[in-house]
N, C-alpha and C positions, 0 to 999 in steps of 0.2 A: 528594301525589296529589290531595287534596281541593281545594287551591287551583287546581291545573291543571285539574281536572274542572269546577269552577265557572266558571273563566275561559273554557274552550273552549265550555261550554254557552251562556254568555251571547253569545259571538261567533257561535256556530252559529245561535241564534235571530235575531240581527240579520241574518245572511246569508240566512236563509229569507225574512225580510221584504223584503230587497233583491231577492232572486230573484223573488218573487211580484210585485214592482213592475215587473219587466221583461216581464211576461206580455203577449202580443199579444192585442188585443181579438178578433181573428178566431178564434184557436185556443185562447186561454186558457193557452197553454204559454209558459213563461218563456224569453226569449232567452238569459239567462245565469243559471246556478244556482250562486252562490258557496258555497252550503251543501255542495255535493259536494266542493269543494276543502277547506273547513274540516273536514268529516267525515273525509276521507282523511288530512289532516295530523294531526288529533287522534288517529286510530287508530295512525298510524305513530309518534307521539311517546310512546305508552304504553310502560311498562317492565315490565309483568307481565300475565299472563293475566287476572287479576281486573280490572285497570284497563282492558284491552282490551274485556272483556265489558261493563263498565259504560259505556264510551264508545260502543260500537256500539248498545247498547240505548237509551241516551239520545238518540242521533241518530235512531233509528227512531221513538221516541215524539215527539220534537220535530218531525220532518218530518211525521208523521201529523197532529199538532195544527195545525201551520202550514197544511197543505194543506186540512184541513177548515175552518179559520177563513176561508180565502180562496176558498171556493166549491166544493170537492169534497165528495162524500158520504163517509160514514164508511168504507165498504169500499174505494172507490178511493183515499181518502186513506191508509188503512192499507197498501194495496199500494204506494203511492208511498213511504210511510215505510219499508216493508220493503226496497224497492229502495235507499234511502239507507243503511239498516243493512248490507245485503249489500255495498254498494259499499265502505264503509270496511273491513269485515271481510275480504272477498276480496282487496282490494288489499294489506292488511297481510300476510295469510297467503302470498300469492304472492310479495310482495316479500321477505319474510324467508326463504322457502323457497329462493330462488335467490341470495340475497345471502350473502357471507361473514359469519362470526359478528361481526366487528368493524365491519360496515357495515349493521347491522339497525335503526338508529334513524331511518331516513328522511332522512338528510342528502343534500344535493346539492352536492358539491364536485368531482366528477369526471364525465366523460362517461358512464362506466360506471354510476354511480349515477343519472344523469338517464335514461339508456336503460332502466334497470331499473324506475324509477318509472313511466315512460310505458308500458312493457310490462305491468307488473302492473295499472296502472289500466285499460288497454285490455281486458285479460282480464276484470277485474271488471265493467267497464261492459257487456260483451257478456252476462255472466251476469245482470246486474241489469236490463237493458233489458226483459226479459220482464215484470217486475213493472210497469214503467211502461206498456207497451203493453196489458197486461191491465187496468190501472186505466182507461185511456182507453176500452177496449171496454165495460167495465161502465158507465162514465159516459156512453156513447153518443156518444163523440167519434171522430174519425178516428184510425185506428191503422195507417197505411200504412208502406211501406218508407221513404218520405221522412221520415216522422215519426220512425221508429226511427233513421235516420241523424242527424237533427237532435238527438235525445236523446243519441246517442253523442258528437257533436261538442260539444254543450253541456256535458256532464259532463267530457269530456277537457279542453276549454278552461278550464273552471272550476278543475280541479285544477292545471293548468300555471300559470295566472295567479295563483292563491292561493299556491301553493308558492313561485313566483318572487317575489311581493310580500312574503313573510315571511322571505326569506333573511337580510335585514339584522338580524333579531332573534336570530340564532344567534351564540353567543359565539366560534365558531371562525373567523368571517369578520372580516377586518381592515377597519375603516373608513378612509376616506382622510384624509390630512393636510390642512392648510389650503390648500396650493397645489392639490392634487388636488380638494379640496372646491369651490374656485372653479370649476374646470373642470367638475366634476360638476353644479354648479348651472347653469352655462351650457348644458350638453348637455341636461339634463332640462328646463330652461325652454324651450330652442329646440324640443325634441321636442314638448312639450306645446302650445306656440303653433302650430307647424306642423300638428300633428294636429288641433287645434281648427279651424284654418282650412280644411284640405283636406277635412274632413268637414262643412263648413258648407253652407248652402243654395246650390244652383246649381253646385256643383263637379262636375267630370267624373272619370271613372275613372282616367285617367293620373296625376292629382295624388295619388291614394291611395298611390302607391308612394314618394312623397317621404319620409315618416317612416321608411321602411326604411333609407334612407341614414344618417339620424341614429342609427338603432338600431345599425347596423354601427359607426358612429363610437363610440357608447357601449361596444359590445362590445370594441373595440380599446383604448380608453383607460381605462375605468372598472373598478373591482372588481366581482366577481360580484353582490353584493347590489344595487348601483346599476344595473348592466346589467339585472338581472331586474326592478327597479322601473321602469326606462325601458321595458322590454317590456310591463309591465303597463299603463303609461300609454297606450302606443300601441294596446294591445289594447282597453282599456276606453273610451277617449274616443269612438270611433265609436259605441259602444252608447249612451253618454250623449247624444251629439248626435242619434242616432236617436230616443231617447226624448223629447227636447225639441223634436222637429218638424223636424230637419234630416237629418243622416246622410250628406250628400254623395251619392256614387254608390250607397250602400246604400239611401238613401231613395228612389231612383228605381226600385227594384225593387218592383213592385206585388204579385206573388204572395207571400203571407206565408210559405209554406213555403220558397220559393226564397230569400226575404230572410233567413230564419232560418238556412238552410244556409250561405249565403255569408258572413254576418256571423260565425257561430260558427266556420266554417272559418278565416276571417281571424284571429279572435281567438286560436284555438288555434295557428295557424302562427306568428303574430307573437310570442306569448309563448314558444313553444317555441324559435324562432330566437334570442330574447334569452338564454334559458337555455343554448342550445348555445354561443353566442359567449362568454358569461360563464364557463361551466365550462371551455371550451377554453382561454381566456386564463388562468384560475386554475390549471388543470392545467399549462399551459406554464410559468407563473411558478414554480409549485411545483417542476417538473422542473428549471428553470434554477437555482432556489435550492438544490435538492438537489445538483446538479452542482457549484455553487459551493462548497457546504459540504463536499462530498467532496474537491474540489480543495484547499480550505483545510485539511481534515483530513489529506490526503496530504502537504501541505506541512509541517504540524505533525509528522506522523510522521517525515518526513525530517529536519526540523530538530532534533527531540529524540530521534532514534534513538540507542541506546547505542553503536553502532559508527559509524565514519565512512562517510558516503555522499556520493558525487559523481554528478551527472548531467552527462554530457559528450557533446559532438558527436563523431562518428567521427573528425573531423580533430583532436580534442584540446581544443576550446574548452570551458571549464567553464561550465555553465549554472546549476548550483545546488550549494551546499556546505552541509552541516549543521554544527551546533555541535561535534559530536564530531570532525569533520575538523579544525576550527580548533584544538581542544585537542591533537590528535595532532601537527599540523604547527606548533603554537605560532604560529598566524597568525589574524587576524580572518577569519571565513568570508566576509564581504563582499568582502575583498581577493582572495579566490580566484576569485570570479565574474568571468568575462571574460578570464582568463589562459589560456594553454595549459598543459595538465597536464605536458607533457614539459619545461617550464621548471623543474620541481621535481626533475628527475632528478639522482641523485648521480653518474651516469656509468657504472654497471655495467648489464649486461644481465640480464633483459629490461628495457628502458626502458618508459616509460608508453605511447609510441606503439606499441610492439610488442604490448603487452597489449591495447590498443584494437583493433589490426588483427586479432589472434587472436579477440577477442570478435565482431567483425563477421563474420569468416570462419566462425565457429561457427554462425551462423544461429539465434541464440536459445538455444543451449546454454551452460551455465555454464563459464567459463574461469577457472582458478585459477593464480596465480603469486605469486612474491615480488618486490616492487618496493622498491628502495632509493631513498628520496627524501631531500631535505635540508630541515630545518626553517628557521625564521626566522633562527636563528643559524648557518645553513650546516652544521649537524651532521647526519651521516647517520642515517636512521631506516629500519629494516627493517620493511616492511609486508606482511602477508598480504593479497593482493588477489584479490577475486572479481568478475568482470565478466560482464555479460550484455547483449546488444544487444536493445532492444525498440522498438516504434513509439512516438514521442513524441506529445504533444497535437496537433501540426500535421501528423501523418502521417509526418514525417521520422524517420529512425532516430536513436536516442540510446543511449548506453551507461550503464547503472547500474553504478557501481563501489563495492563495499563494501571498506572498509579497516580492518584491525586491526593495532595496533602490536605487533609481536612482537620488538622490539629486545632487550628484557630476556630473553626466552626464548632468543633466539639467543646472547646473551652467556653464559647459563647452559649452553647446549649446547656452546658453544665451550670454556667452562671445564672442563666434564666431559670433553670430547674431549682437551683439553690434559692434564688430570690423568691420563687413562687412558694417555697416551703419554709422560708425563714422570715423572721421579723426584721424589718429594715433598721430599726433603732438599736436593738440589742444583739442582732445576729443569731438569736436563739431560734429553734424551730417554732413556727407559728401554730395557731390553733388548728389549722387544716392538717399540718404534718403531725401534730400531737394526736389528733383524732385518728389518723391513719395508723400510727404506732399503737395506740390503745386498742383499736379494732383488731389489728394483727395479733397482739398478745392475747386478746380475749378468745381468739380462735385456737390457741395452742392448748394441748392437753394439760399442761402444768398450771393453767390459769386458776384452777380450783385450789391448788395448794400454795402457789407462789405468785408474787406480783402485787404491787400496791401503787396507789396514786396519791400524791400530796398536792393539795391545792393551797397556794400561798397568796395572801392579800396583805399589802403593805399598810400598816397603821400610820395615820397622820399624813398620808401622801397629799390629800387635798389641801392641807394647811401649807405644804411646801409650794404647791402650784399657786395658791392664793397670795402668799406673801412674797415668794421669790420669783414667780413667773413660770411659764411652761418650759422655758429653756432649762431652768434649774431642775424641774421635774424630769425632763428627758435625761439630763446628766445623772440624776439619782437612779433612774430606771436602768441605765446602762451599767452604772457601778454595781447595783444590786445583782444584775444579771451575771456579771463577772464573779461576784462573791459566791453566788449560788452554784454556778458551774464549777468553780474551783472546789467548793466544799463537797459537792456530790461526786465529782471525779468520774471514775468508771463504774460507779454503782448504778447509774441510770441516766436518763435524759432529762435535761432542764429545758422547758419551753415557756414562751410568753403567751398566756391565754388572751390577753387584751387589757388595756388600761394599766392598772397597777397589780394585776393578778398574774401569777406564774404557776406552772404545773411541773411536777417532777414525777416521771415514770420510773419505778423501781421494779424491773421485770423479775428479779430473782429474790426479792425480799419477802419475808413473812411479816406478820403483824408486828412482832417485837422489833425486828430490824427496821421496819418502816418508821415506827415510833421513835427509835433511836436517831434515825436520820433526821426526822422532823425536829426533834429537840435540838439537834446540832445546828440545824439551819436557823432556828429561832435565835440561838446563841450568836451565830456569826452575823446575822442581820442586826441584832441589837448592838454588838460591838462596832459594826460599821456605822450604825446610826449615832452612837456616842462619839465616834471619831469625827463625824461631820456635823455634829450638833450646832456648833457655833456658825458654821457656814450656812446650814439650812434653816436655822432658827428654831429647830425642834429635833427631838430624838426619834428617828424613824425606826419602827419595829415591825414584826411580822406576826400575823395570825395564820396558823396552818391547820388544815383539816386533813385527816388520814383515813383512807378506806382501802380495803384489799379487794382484789378481784374475786376471791372466794366468797367474801361477804356479799358482793354485788350479785354473783351468780345464785347464791342461796336465797337472797331476797327478791331476785328477779327484777332488779333496778340497776340502771347504769351506774358504773363506779364513779363517774363524774358527779352525779347527783348526790351520792353518799358523801363524797369528799367535800362538796360544796356545803352540804348541810352541817358537816362537822366544822368546817372553816367558819361559818357564820356563828356557830355556837361559841367558838373561841373568841371571835370578835365581840360578841355580845357581853362576854365576861371580862372585857377590858383589854383584850389583845395581848400581844407579846407572849403568846402561849400556843400550845398545840392541843387539839382535841381529836379523838378517834371515834369514828362512828360505831355504835353498837345497837343491836336491835332492842326494842322496848319489851319489857316483860309484860305478857298479856294480862296477868292478874293485877298488876300495879296500875296500868293505864290502858284499858282495852280500846279506847277511842283513838289513840295516837299510835301510828305504826312505827315511828322512828323517834329516837332521842339522841342528843349529843351529850356525852358525859366525859369527864376527865379520865 
């Protein structure tokens, strides 16, 4: 704080001396009062109430001393000093009252900050001009409206020029590189030379507008600090030329009040134009930089997202693919860009094109589906796919596709579904699955003409369990299951009903075909039993009952009941044979509804 206070006080005293040097002989009023700008800048840069109080108090004292030493009496000089004190104080209070908390240090990086500075300074100048006019009245000098306007323009121009000229000292501004530095030197040199020439002796008013073109050039090409410095050069050089006896068109103005008004208005407008151009360019570059950073950040988010992301045209062209997609499909993400997504289809529906069409038709709503794709090794991968159509950077529609590999989950689900429908020991469909298949066939129109059920019970199985143990019985059941499945082949479905009972569903067989299959199964089981007789201690055979769906529908009885009745008939007659269910003749045995005959 002490170093900043001493530094600003020294600069402020020099600014007072410079300002008093620009005083007009006719009015003894300064054409340019840089102390106003230094005082405002000093007050805005303070970081505490104590430092602000010290700063404005020292500006008031220094301005009073400076004006008294340069020709004012004590009371008028004190009033002018009070005006300088109030200028810095009021500007700071107004600026900080209307500024957000993070923008209260008097920086000028955006148009909003520049407008806030000019607004707060203008309000403060209106409040402090009364002190200056009162000092002039006490001194016996003219205190007219024109003088008040001149004081207003002088102080405002001083603030804008000084603030602009000191922007390059702030750390948050980036200085140009070598190439831009050469261009900046050329622009500043050309601006200074042209301004020195057009405001020289004998030049006319139209030439005074030439430096404005160079100022616009600086605003378009240079960073804010250099643009502000260029504006300060264009603003101050006419004053310097006027004080050295030239001034170009300003020097031709004979009325001192009019000359002061025109010169100060020019200085204020030129410096303000430079700051507007510079802050607009800086804000635009910052906005472009933020957009570029956000774009890069969004690209990184897509690239490193944990789930697979594709950006796709509605027609299927892949625009972007992240690393996770490459890992899922076992491909380089760069190889996916530019291909059509449906080229990865495994061939099942819904395909990639169908999912995209649904997303586009949904109008921004989320569409979810399962897509089966093929990886680099042409292996199928089941993907949970979420797609949403959104406007792209160029305004055209794109589809964001989120992919999650659910292949392992689907395998687990399929395994669980298989386990729920199949017997653990034999791998055959279990009773629940058989009941489902039988019920489905019973509902088909062809069930009255086609379809049969075989119920198989192993003979002597209890003897195997009792003599060889249950482990041997389990081995026997698994072996018989393989034998039956191989023998039936594609004619039907073999399942385990429970214990040593099996069922065979023959959906396309009529009665003759079913009986033929049954006898063939009796034969293969008998041969297998003879082959394992020594190992098992007995020859295992099969008793098989046969019933057709047509018989069951005609009798109004479940086909399983009919097959079971026929199977027990075969078993009661010694086993190792097949029996077919047939209805009992009413005249022969009216009390019995069923009989099992060979």
